[in-house]
C-alpha positions as CSV (number, residue, x, y, z in Angstrom):
1,X,-10.0,-20.9,-55.2
2,X,-10.2,-18.1,-57.7
3,X,-11.4,-14.7,-56.9
4,X,-14.4,-15.1,-59.3
5,X,-15.4,-18.4,-57.8
6,X,-15.2,-16.9,-54.3
7,X,-17.5,-14.1,-55.3
8,X,-19.9,-16.6,-56.9
9,X,-20.1,-18.6,-53.6
10,X,-20.7,-15.4,-51.6
11,X,-23.5,-14.4,-53.9
12,X,-25.1,-17.8,-53.8
13,X,-24.9,-17.7,-50.0
14,X,-26.5,-14.3,-49.9
15,X,-29.3,-15.3,-52.2
16,X,-30.1,-18.5,-50.2
17,X,-32.5,-19.0,-47.3
18,X,-31.5,-20.9,-44.2
19,X,-33.8,-22.5,-41.8
20,X,-33.5,-24.8,-38.7
21,X,-32.8,-28.5,-38.9
22,X,-32.8,-30.9,-35.9
23,X,-30.1,-33.6,-36.1
24,X,-30.1,-36.4,-33.6
25,X,-26.6,-37.8,-32.9
26,X,-26.4,-40.9,-30.7
27,X,-23.1,-40.2,-28.9
28,X,-22.9,-40.4,-25.1
29,X,-19.8,-38.2,-24.9
30,X,-21.6,-35.3,-26.6
31,X,-24.8,-36.0,-24.6
32,X,-22.9,-35.8,-21.3
33,X,-21.1,-32.6,-22.3
34,X,-24.4,-31.0,-23.5
35,X,-26.4,-32.0,-20.4
36,X,-23.6,-30.9,-18.0
37,X,-23.3,-27.5,-19.7
38,X,-27.1,-27.0,-19.6
39,X,-27.3,-28.0,-15.9
40,X,-24.4,-25.7,-15.1
41,X,-26.0,-22.8,-16.9
42,X,-29.3,-23.3,-15.2
43,X,-27.6,-23.5,-11.8
44,X,-25.7,-20.3,-12.6
45,X,-28.9,-18.6,-13.8
46,X,-30.8,-19.5,-10.6
47,X,-28.0,-18.3,-8.4
48,X,-27.8,-15.1,-10.3
49,X,-31.5,-14.5,-10.2
50,X,-31.8,-15.2,-6.5
51,X,-28.3,-14.3,-5.1
52,X,-27.6,-11.2,-7.2
53,X,-31.3,-10.0,-7.1
54,X,-31.4,-9.4,-10.9
55,X,-35.2,-9.5,-10.7
56,X,-35.2,-6.2,-8.7
57,X,-35.5,-2.7,-10.0
58,X,-32.6,-0.8,-8.4
59,X,-31.8,2.9,-8.0
60,X,-29.6,5.2,-6.0
61,X,-31.8,6.8,-3.3
62,X,-32.1,10.5,-2.5
63,X,-30.8,11.5,1.0
64,X,-32.1,14.0,3.5
65,X,-30.3,14.4,6.8
66,X,-31.6,16.2,9.9
67,X,-28.7,17.4,12.0
68,X,-29.3,18.3,15.7
69,X,-26.7,20.4,17.4
70,X,-26.1,20.2,21.2
71,X,-23.7,22.6,22.8
72,X,-24.5,21.7,26.4
73,X,-21.0,20.5,27.1
74,X,-19.2,23.3,25.2
75,X,-17.0,25.4,27.5
76,X,-18.0,23.3,30.5
77,X,-14.3,22.2,31.0
78,X,-12.6,24.8,28.9
79,X,-10.2,27.5,30.3
80,X,-8.0,30.0,28.5
81,X,-4.9,28.7,30.3
82,X,-5.5,25.1,29.2
83,X,-5.4,26.1,25.6
84,X,-2.7,28.8,25.7
85,X,0.4,26.6,26.1
86,X,3.2,26.4,23.5
87,X,1.1,24.2,21.3
88,X,-2.4,25.6,22.3
89,X,-4.6,27.2,19.7
90,X,-5.1,30.2,22.0
91,X,-1.4,30.9,21.8
92,X,-1.3,33.5,19.0
93,X,2.4,32.9,18.5
94,X,1.7,29.3,17.7
95,X,-1.2,29.9,15.4
96,X,0.1,33.0,13.5
97,X,0.4,32.7,9.7
98,X,2.3,35.5,8.0
99,X,1.0,34.6,4.5
100,X,3.0,33.5,1.5
101,X,3.2,34.2,-2.3
102,X,1.9,30.7,-3.0
103,X,-1.2,31.1,-0.8
104,X,-3.9,33.4,-2.1
105,X,-4.9,34.4,1.4
106,X,-4.0,37.4,3.6
107,X,-1.8,37.1,6.7
108,X,-3.2,36.1,10.0
109,X,-0.6,37.4,12.5
110,X,-2.7,37.3,15.7
111,X,-5.8,35.2,16.4
112,X,-7.4,35.4,19.8
113,X,-9.7,32.9,21.5
114,X,-13.2,34.1,22.1
115,X,-15.5,32.3,24.4
116,X,-18.3,34.8,24.0
117,X,-19.0,33.7,20.4
118,X,-22.2,31.7,20.5
119,X,-22.8,28.4,18.8
120,X,-25.6,29.9,16.8
121,X,-23.2,32.4,15.2
122,X,-20.9,29.7,14.1
123,X,-23.1,26.7,13.2
124,X,-25.6,26.3,10.4
125,X,-27.3,23.1,9.1
126,X,-29.3,22.0,6.0
127,X,-30.6,18.6,4.9
128,X,-27.6,18.3,2.6
129,X,-24.8,19.3,5.0
130,X,-23.7,21.3,8.0
131,X,-21.2,24.1,8.7
132,X,-19.3,24.5,12.0
133,X,-17.2,27.7,12.1
134,X,-13.9,27.6,14.0
135,X,-12.3,30.9,12.9
136,X,-13.9,34.3,12.4
137,X,-12.4,37.4,10.9
138,X,-14.4,40.6,11.5
139,X,-13.7,43.9,9.8
140,X,-15.5,47.1,10.8
141,X,-16.3,49.6,8.0
142,X,-17.9,52.9,7.6
143,X,-19.3,54.8,4.6
144,X,-18.8,58.6,4.3
145,X,-20.3,60.8,1.6
146,X,-19.8,64.5,0.8
147,X,-23.5,64.8,0.7
148,X,-25.2,62.4,3.0
149,X,-28.7,63.4,1.8
150,X,-28.1,62.5,-1.9
151,X,-25.4,59.9,-1.2
152,X,-22.9,61.6,-3.6
153,X,-19.1,60.9,-3.7
154,X,-19.3,58.1,-1.1
155,X,-16.3,56.0,0.0
156,X,-16.2,53.0,2.2
157,X,-13.3,52.8,4.6
158,X,-12.2,50.3,7.3
159,X,-13.2,52.6,10.2
160,X,-15.3,52.1,13.3
161,X,-18.3,54.2,14.3
162,X,-16.1,56.9,15.6
163,X,-14.2,57.3,12.3
164,X,-11.0,55.7,13.7
165,X,-9.2,53.4,11.3
166,X,-9.3,49.8,12.5
167,X,-7.7,46.6,11.3
168,X,-9.4,43.2,10.9
169,X,-9.7,41.1,14.1
170,X,-9.3,37.3,14.1
171,X,-11.0,35.1,16.6
172,X,-11.1,31.4,17.3
173,X,-14.5,30.1,18.7
174,X,-13.4,28.6,21.9
175,X,-14.1,24.9,22.5
176,X,-16.3,24.6,19.4
177,X,-14.9,21.1,18.8
178,X,-16.9,19.8,21.7
179,X,-20.4,20.5,20.3
180,X,-22.4,17.3,19.7
181,X,-23.9,16.5,16.3
182,X,-26.8,14.0,15.9
183,X,-27.3,12.9,12.3
184,X,-30.7,11.5,11.3
185,X,-30.4,10.3,7.7
186,X,-33.6,9.4,5.7
187,X,-33.5,7.8,2.3
188,X,-36.2,8.4,-0.4
189,X,-36.9,6.3,-3.5
190,X,-38.8,7.0,-6.6
191,X,-41.5,4.4,-5.7
192,X,-42.5,6.3,-2.6
193,X,-40.4,4.7,0.2
194,X,-39.1,7.3,2.8
195,X,-37.6,5.9,6.0
196,X,-34.4,5.6,7.9
197,X,-32.1,2.6,7.7
198,X,-32.7,0.1,10.4
199,X,-29.0,-0.2,11.2
200,X,-26.2,2.3,10.4
201,X,-22.6,1.0,10.6
202,X,-20.0,3.8,11.0
203,X,-16.7,3.2,9.2
204,X,-13.6,5.4,9.5
205,X,-11.4,6.6,6.7
206,X,-9.2,3.5,7.1
207,X,-12.1,1.2,6.5
208,X,-12.4,0.0,10.1
209,X,-15.8,-0.5,11.6
210,X,-16.2,1.9,14.6
211,X,-19.7,1.6,15.9
212,X,-23.2,0.5,15.0
213,X,-26.5,2.3,15.6
214,X,-29.8,0.5,15.8
215,X,-32.7,2.8,14.8
216,X,-35.3,0.7,16.6
217,X,-33.0,-0.5,19.4
218,X,-33.9,-0.1,23.1
219,X,-30.9,2.2,23.8
220,X,-32.0,5.7,22.9
221,X,-28.4,7.0,22.8
222,X,-27.5,4.5,20.1
223,X,-30.3,5.0,17.7
224,X,-28.7,7.7,15.5
225,X,-25.1,8.5,14.7
226,X,-24.0,11.0,17.4
227,X,-20.5,12.4,17.6
228,X,-18.8,15.5,18.8
229,X,-17.1,17.5,16.1
230,X,-13.7,16.3,17.3
231,X,-14.9,12.6,17.2
232,X,-16.3,13.1,13.7
233,X,-13.1,14.5,12.4
234,X,-11.2,11.7,14.0
235,X,-13.2,9.3,11.9
236,X,-11.7,11.1,8.9
237,X,-8.3,10.8,10.5
238,X,-8.2,14.6,10.9
239,X,-7.7,17.1,13.8
240,X,-8.5,20.8,13.6
241,X,-5.5,21.5,15.8
242,X,-3.1,19.8,13.3
243,X,-1.2,21.8,10.7
244,X,-2.6,21.9,7.2
245,X,0.2,20.9,4.8
246,X,-0.3,23.8,2.3
247,X,2.4,24.5,-0.2
248,X,4.7,27.5,0.6
249,X,7.7,29.0,-1.2
250,X,11.3,28.5,-0.2
251,X,11.6,32.0,1.2
252,X,8.6,31.5,3.5
253,X,9.2,33.4,6.7
254,X,7.0,31.4,9.0
255,X,9.6,29.0,10.2
256,X,9.5,27.2,13.6
257,X,12.1,28.5,15.9
258,X,12.8,25.0,17.3
259,X,12.8,22.8,14.2
260,X,13.4,25.3,11.5
261,X,10.5,23.8,9.5
262,X,7.6,25.8,8.1
263,X,5.0,26.6,10.7
264,X,1.9,26.0,8.7
265,X,-1.6,27.2,9.6
266,X,-3.9,25.0,11.7
267,X,-7.0,23.4,10.2
268,X,-8.8,25.5,12.8
269,X,-7.7,28.5,10.7
270,X,-7.9,27.2,7.2
271,X,-11.1,25.2,7.6
272,X,-11.6,21.7,6.4
273,X,-14.2,20.0,4.2
274,X,-15.3,16.4,4.9
275,X,-17.6,14.2,3.1
276,X,-20.0,11.9,5.0
277,X,-21.2,9.1,2.7
278,X,-24.3,7.0,3.5
279,X,-24.3,3.8,1.4
280,X,-27.8,2.3,1.5
281,X,-28.9,-1.2,0.5
282,X,-32.0,-3.3,1.2
283,X,-30.6,-6.5,-0.2
284,X,-27.5,-8.5,0.9
285,X,-24.5,-9.4,-1.2
286,X,-24.3,-13.0,-2.4
287,X,-21.4,-13.7,-0.1
288,X,-23.6,-13.2,3.0
289,X,-25.9,-16.1,2.0
290,X,-29.0,-14.0,2.9
291,X,-30.9,-13.7,-0.4
292,X,-34.3,-13.0,1.2
293,X,-33.1,-10.4,3.8
294,X,-34.5,-7.1,2.7
295,X,-33.8,-5.0,5.8
296,X,-32.7,-1.5,4.8
297,X,-29.1,-0.9,6.1
298,X,-26.6,1.9,5.7
299,X,-22.8,2.3,6.0
300,X,-21.6,5.7,7.1
301,X,-18.1,6.7,5.9
302,X,-16.3,9.9,6.7
303,X,-13.4,11.2,4.6
304,X,-11.6,14.6,4.3
305,X,-11.6,16.3,0.9
306,X,-9.7,19.6,1.3
307,X,-6.3,18.7,2.7
308,X,-3.6,21.2,1.6
309,X,-5.9,24.2,0.9
310,X,-7.9,27.0,2.5
311,X,-11.6,26.3,2.5
312,X,-13.8,29.0,1.0
313,X,-15.1,31.1,3.9
314,X,-18.8,32.0,4.5
315,X,-19.1,35.8,4.5
316,X,-21.9,38.0,5.8
317,X,-22.4,41.6,6.6
318,X,-24.0,43.1,9.8
319,X,-25.3,46.6,9.4
320,X,-25.2,48.9,12.5
321,X,-26.1,52.3,11.2
322,X,-29.0,54.4,12.3
323,X,-32.5,53.5,11.3
324,X,-32.7,56.1,8.6
325,X,-29.2,55.3,7.3
326,X,-28.7,51.7,8.4
327,X,-26.2,50.8,5.7
328,X,-23.8,53.6,6.5
329,X,-21.6,51.4,8.7
330,X,-21.3,47.8,9.8
331,X,-19.1,44.8,10.2
332,X,-18.1,42.2,7.6
333,X,-17.7,38.6,9.0
334,X,-15.7,36.0,7.2
335,X,-16.0,32.6,8.9
336,X,-14.0,29.4,8.1
337,X,-14.6,26.0,9.7
338,X,-15.6,22.5,9.1
339,X,-17.9,22.1,6.1
340,X,-19.7,18.8,6.2
341,X,-21.3,17.4,3.0
342,X,-23.7,14.5,3.0
343,X,-23.8,12.2,0.0
344,X,-26.1,9.2,-0.8
345,X,-24.6,6.1,-2.3
346,X,-25.5,2.5,-2.8
347,X,-28.7,1.0,-4.4
348,X,-32.2,0.3,-3.1
349,X,-34.3,-2.2,-4.9
350,X,-37.8,-3.6,-5.2
351,X,-39.2,-6.6,-7.0
352,X,-40.3,-5.7,-10.5
353,X,-42.1,-7.9,-13.0
354,X,-40.6,-6.4,-16.1
355,X,-37.1,-6.5,-14.8
356,X,-37.5,-10.1,-13.6
357,X,-38.9,-11.1,-17.0
358,X,-35.9,-9.6,-18.8
359,X,-33.5,-11.3,-16.4
360,X,-35.3,-14.6,-16.9
361,X,-35.1,-14.2,-20.7
362,X,-31.4,-13.6,-20.5
363,X,-30.9,-16.8,-18.5
364,X,-33.0,-18.8,-21.1
365,X,-30.9,-17.4,-23.9
366,X,-27.8,-18.6,-22.2
367,X,-29.1,-22.2,-22.5
368,X,-28.4,-22.0,-26.2
369,X,-24.7,-21.5,-25.4
370,X,-24.5,-25.1,-24.4
371,X,-25.7,-26.3,-27.8
372,X,-23.3,-24.0,-29.6
373,X,-20.3,-25.3,-27.6
374,X,-21.3,-28.9,-28.2
375,X,-21.7,-28.2,-32.0
376,X,-18.1,-26.9,-32.1
377,X,-16.9,-30.0,-30.2
378,X,-18.9,-32.3,-32.6
379,X,-17.4,-30.6,-35.6
380,X,-13.9,-31.5,-34.4
381,X,-14.8,-35.1,-33.5
382,X,-16.8,-36.2,-36.6
383,X,-15.9,-35.5,-40.2
384,X,-19.5,-35.8,-41.3
385,X,-21.0,-33.6,-38.5
386,X,-21.1,-30.5,-40.7
387,X,-22.8,-32.5,-43.6
388,X,-25.4,-33.8,-41.1
389,X,-26.2,-30.4,-39.8
390,X,-26.0,-28.3,-43.0
391,X,-27.7,-29.6,-46.2
392,X,-28.0,-27.9,-49.6
393,X,-31.5,-28.2,-50.9
394,X,-30.3,-28.0,-54.6
395,X,-28.6,-31.5,-54.2
396,X,-31.9,-33.1,-53.2
397,X,-33.6,-31.4,-56.1
398,X,-31.0,-32.8,-58.6
399,X,-31.6,-36.4,-57.3
400,X,-35.3,-36.1,-57.5
401,X,-35.0,-34.9,-61.2
402,X,-32.8,-37.9,-62.0
403,X,-35.5,-40.3,-60.6
404,X,-38.2,-38.6,-62.5
405,X,-36.3,-38.9,-65.8
406,X,-35.6,-42.6,-65.3
407,X,-39.3,-43.3,-64.5
408,X,-40.7,-41.3,-67.5
409,X,-38.1,-41.1,-70.3
410,X,-35.8,-43.9,-69.4
411,X,-32.0,-43.7,-69.7
412,X,-31.2,-40.5,-71.7
413,X,-28.6,-42.1,-74.1
414,X,-28.2,-44.9,-76.7
415,X,-26.2,-48.1,-76.4
416,X,-24.0,-47.0,-79.2
417,X,-22.8,-44.0,-77.1
418,X,-20.9,-46.4,-74.8
419,X,-17.3,-47.4,-75.6
420,X,-16.0,-50.4,-73.6
421,X,-13.1,-52.6,-73.9
422,X,-13.3,-55.4,-76.4
423,X,-15.5,-58.4,-75.3
424,X,-17.5,-56.3,-72.9
425,X,-21.3,-56.6,-73.2
426,X,-23.0,-53.3,-73.5
427,X,-26.3,-54.8,-72.3
428,X,-24.7,-56.1,-69.2
429,X,-23.2,-52.8,-68.4
430,X,-26.5,-51.1,-68.9
431,X,-28.2,-53.6,-66.6
432,X,-25.6,-53.0,-63.9
433,X,-25.9,-49.3,-64.3
434,X,-29.7,-49.6,-64.1
435,X,-29.4,-51.6,-60.8
436,X,-27.1,-48.9,-59.4
437,X,-29.5,-46.2,-60.3
438,X,-32.4,-48.1,-58.7
439,X,-30.3,-48.6,-55.5
440,X,-29.6,-44.9,-55.4
441,X,-33.3,-44.2,-56.0
442,X,-34.2,-46.5,-53.1
443,X,-31.7,-44.7,-50.9
444,X,-33.0,-41.3,-51.9
445,X,-36.6,-42.4,-51.2
446,X,-35.4,-43.6,-47.7
447,X,-33.7,-40.2,-47.1
448,X,-36.6,-38.0,-48.4
449,X,-38.3,-37.9,-45.0
450,X,-35.3,-36.5,-43.3
451,X,-34.7,-34.0,-46.1
452,X,-38.2,-32.5,-45.9
453,X,-37.1,-29.9,-43.3
454,X,-33.8,-29.0,-45.1
455,X,-31.8,-25.9,-44.1
456,X,-29.6,-24.4,-41.4
457,X,-30.5,-25.1,-37.8
458,X,-30.1,-22.9,-34.7
459,X,-26.7,-24.3,-33.6
460,X,-24.9,-23.3,-36.8
461,X,-26.9,-20.1,-36.7
462,X,-25.1,-19.2,-33.5
463,X,-21.7,-20.0,-35.0
464,X,-22.6,-17.9,-38.1
465,X,-23.6,-15.0,-35.9
466,X,-20.4,-15.3,-34.0
467,X,-18.3,-15.2,-37.1
468,X,-20.2,-12.6,-39.1
469,X,-21.1,-10.3,-36.2
470,X,-17.7,-9.6,-34.8
471,X,-17.2,-5.9,-34.2
472,X,-14.5,-3.8,-32.6
473,X,-14.4,-3.4,-28.9
474,X,-16.8,-0.8,-27.4
475,X,-16.0,2.0,-25.1
476,X,-17.6,2.6,-21.8
477,X,-18.7,6.3,-21.8
478,X,-19.1,8.1,-18.4
479,X,-19.9,11.7,-17.8
480,X,-18.2,12.8,-14.5
481,X,-20.4,15.1,-12.4
482,X,-19.2,18.1,-10.4
483,X,-19.7,16.1,-7.2
484,X,-17.8,13.1,-8.5
485,X,-21.0,11.3,-9.6
486,X,-20.7,9.0,-12.6
487,X,-23.4,9.4,-15.3
488,X,-23.2,6.4,-17.6
489,X,-23.9,7.1,-21.2
490,X,-25.6,4.2,-22.9
491,X,-25.2,5.3,-26.6
492,X,-28.7,6.7,-27.1
493,X,-29.9,10.3,-26.5
494,X,-29.8,11.2,-22.9
495,X,-30.8,14.5,-21.3
496,X,-28.8,16.1,-18.5
497,X,-29.8,18.9,-16.3
498,X,-30.6,19.9,-12.7
499,X,-30.2,17.1,-10.3
500,X,-27.4,15.4,-12.2
501,X,-23.9,15.5,-10.8
502,X,-25.1,17.3,-7.7
503,X,-26.3,20.5,-9.5
504,X,-29.2,22.2,-7.6
505,X,-29.4,25.7,-9.2
506,X,-33.0,26.4,-10.2
507,X,-31.7,28.4,-13.2
508,X,-30.7,25.0,-14.7
509,X,-33.4,23.2,-16.5
510,X,-34.1,19.5,-15.8
511,X,-33.4,19.0,-19.6
512,X,-30.6,21.5,-20.2
513,X,-28.5,19.5,-22.8
514,X,-28.7,16.3,-24.8
515,X,-25.8,13.9,-24.9
516,X,-25.4,11.1,-27.5
517,X,-22.4,8.9,-26.8
518,X,-20.7,6.8,-29.6
519,X,-19.5,3.7,-27.8
520,X,-17.5,2.7,-31.0
521,X,-15.1,5.6,-31.1
522,X,-15.3,7.0,-27.6
523,X,-16.8,10.4,-28.6
524,X,-20.0,12.1,-27.6
525,X,-22.1,14.7,-29.3
526,X,-23.6,17.4,-27.0
527,X,-26.5,19.5,-28.1
528,X,-28.0,22.5,-26.3
529,X,-31.8,22.2,-25.7
530,X,-34.3,25.2,-25.9
531,X,-33.9,26.7,-22.4
532,X,-33.8,30.2,-20.9
533,X,-30.1,29.9,-20.0
534,X,-27.0,29.0,-22.0
535,X,-24.7,26.1,-21.5
536,X,-21.0,26.0,-22.2
537,X,-18.2,23.7,-23.3
538,X,-14.4,23.7,-22.8
539,X,-12.5,21.8,-25.5
540,X,-9.1,20.4,-24.7
541,X,-8.7,22.5,-21.6
542,X,-9.3,25.7,-23.6
543,X,-11.6,28.7,-22.7
544,X,-15.3,28.2,-22.1
545,X,-17.5,28.7,-25.2
546,X,-21.3,29.1,-25.2
547,X,-23.5,26.2,-26.4
548,X,-26.8,27.7,-27.4
549,X,-30.1,26.0,-28.1
550,X,-29.9,23.5,-31.0
551,X,-26.1,24.0,-31.2
552,X,-24.1,20.9,-31.0
553,X,-20.4,19.9,-30.7
554,X,-18.4,16.7,-30.6
555,X,-16.5,16.1,-27.4
556,X,-13.6,13.8,-26.6
557,X,-12.2,12.4,-23.4
558,X,-11.2,15.3,-21.1
559,X,-13.5,17.9,-22.5
560,X,-15.8,19.7,-20.1
561,X,-19.5,20.7,-20.1
562,X,-21.1,23.4,-18.1
563,X,-24.9,23.3,-17.6
564,X,-25.0,27.0,-16.9
565,X,-22.7,29.6,-18.4
566,X,-22.7,33.3,-17.6
567,X,-20.4,34.9,-20.1
568,X,-18.5,38.0,-19.0
569,X,-16.4,40.5,-20.8
570,X,-13.4,38.1,-20.8
571,X,-12.5,34.6,-19.6
572,X,-11.8,35.8,-16.1
573,X,-15.3,37.1,-15.7
574,X,-17.0,34.1,-17.2
575,X,-18.7,31.8,-14.6
576,X,-20.0,28.3,-15.0
577,X,-22.0,25.9,-12.9
578,X,-22.6,22.2,-13.2
């Protein structure tokens, strides 16, 4: 085929109209295949609708946890001697940490146990987490001024109320690991449901089921997840009296006298961060064969997330000056401990008419796949299958014009125009030709009823769409939140702000930035929206750059976005959030 002829065919195909045509083919093999495929698709669609609950509107719920602290048993069986042995945490020689150049922390040469530190001093709870302090560093300070009246030329020194220089003191809160925590998680959905899960299954870090709690059970002690701090850490396969495997230099001086190995700080000193995930669901997986069981359940999983590092301490200042000069002296407290963070996971669903209709439409569209598959099989089995399915309307028009000429003008040539072999009768040849034309006319008249709805039908239309609509593979674009949450980017404009990725700062707008992902090339365009505060971007691991209102930038995989950026004098002073 020449290039010119190919262009002509393409042009004719573009300038032609295609419509549907129904062709009935009496073939049992194709009938069996078609009906079997349709039945299989309908069965699959039914199982998907009912078993996978595609008719439900689903969302990740919000989580609020009420934490009750009970320290009744704390210190009830504790003695200083029982925790002062060679491996006891009240033995300062065992818990001392001289510091190291690889660890951005001061030295902790001597830490004493303090039974007088109350639970209220060391424990704080919110609906999103809890903090249980295990180590406290206190530093007394005093401010002196040359002129106390005008507060001129003042200096703050580490001195006590008598003006004597004092060093920082380190204390372990004795037996803090035996306080009891009762967790009462409540999930909240956008359609107004706010209630606890009827059953909570506790799973440890190894994936093993530990215990079940029935919210409406008869045993009041097994209605809510209740653990001591030590038991909760055990679920994460952690122990606050174990050594934290932080990285130290080769010249580290804190070596164990017996083994010669580095004597690393205890988790009781460095603190530990654990995540408590509650995975909610009110519909069962297909494998459980309970498609109509909508009881809200939850799985509680505990994992450690800060192994190998010091957890950021919680610092506070207690002022102890006189009434008229209360801030002239005081004590700075730096408390490290177990930081518990609650996270909501899973999906909660409810029956939704629009979602169910869309799922049903998807199932009905799949029925057309059976016809498309059978069309492909028929094209391989029958040579005339394509001719039966696809018909050019111009061929029928030519035949109709030929019949019209014969009926009105007769044969459009003279007898003398024929040249036959000697002895052949021209009249006879004309008669035979006329009979052939009449037979063709009769055949055409017989076929005219079937040719009335000429054009392309739905089956070939599917094949045409498959051949003409092939595109390159698409990317799956995900924006990773600061708390590990995945924000899927669909390809259309999406606004991101407070509440996404675990960001809670009220300085961040609910619509801080707009993200448009290109699922064809894996890039995303981020644009700042008109808000009071400025966002920021970091391209290729470089420094943070401001992203003002209406400003936009193209990002690739690995680039970072900050919902809130406070620009300082240099990069070290610049802070970001979100």
